Steps between C-alpha positions, in 0.01 A plus 500: 500500500504748206579789733797311649634428151467865400680608815780249440544619144531863611760438772854594390717202416218246486399563141715263294372637167749690290449744221632424151515706181342355188452608139141461390470476120177672397538476122733324256440513126560640159498876451200633309703561182615134476342298218492122511674357195706819454677516839611252764186437705389389847194276499294304754611730781407404853604686815535251784559490875799282584416511873653685795465834321671401177337576168594377157411481132422203278499581128599379158753722320479471123823615329470588133786755486855440613828687503857423609511833680194659667459861601275515807331827598301546820242756601406517867184671627381574855124445530246578774303179428536168325290622208814661352317824430613846613855369518800726516812409304770417752790420270633303211818315424642248255738213442678523166546123507243323717623149422774488769249643753248231415717226649650707783439347841392704801287755319142569606381359164717184521223271635281586200756365255604212727140377484480505120488170307694431292758740648494838325837593353609736223435482220142403587373193315186557298288271719249532783664512841315432824540714809379317811490647851712790372550776754735778609777460757346718772820548702697618200219727380466664842878554517480667159210734593557567872622852431179603324281691751158341562570218253255269672220759494461478123428255224775475242443455126794388291504472124786302355568520129735265313644628171703312240857614457578603233183621339315614810176315432281456805502133597267532797370718778383365833335693778511406867317671787619407849498629856715419797319445824556348841329187634505325835637145491 
């Protein structure tokens, strides 16, 4: 019986399984230079499987600094493993005013902010927000990175810094390590 099943699965056209791209979140948290009580802070972080190849984050986000306008800077590193060591800087960019981007629909980060309670809007309230089942939009992310050679062969470390404007005080820094991969569904 097992041999018949193996043969059926290897015949062209009989295997109904399809392959799907996913983003596997390996790490989500505060950067090492972030100090609780001095910066906005992520606490009680849990990486979760949402099923069918989807991964998400549950965390509490404690806001102690707010600004009407936020400068966001991003550092992106290409890493050979999920340990985020021996990484090579891939690039950096910034948004001079992140607040409009925060609420923009259709971005790869949109599901993170859509799953924040209460809804996160600028200026941030000085409260503790809850992120539940927060994830990236895989389709949008893959569209964004499809021109990067061998993108799925590496782990990617991003560091996102939020700065007050004016004044340029660091509000927070979060680091995320992720990898795209394919699964059979």
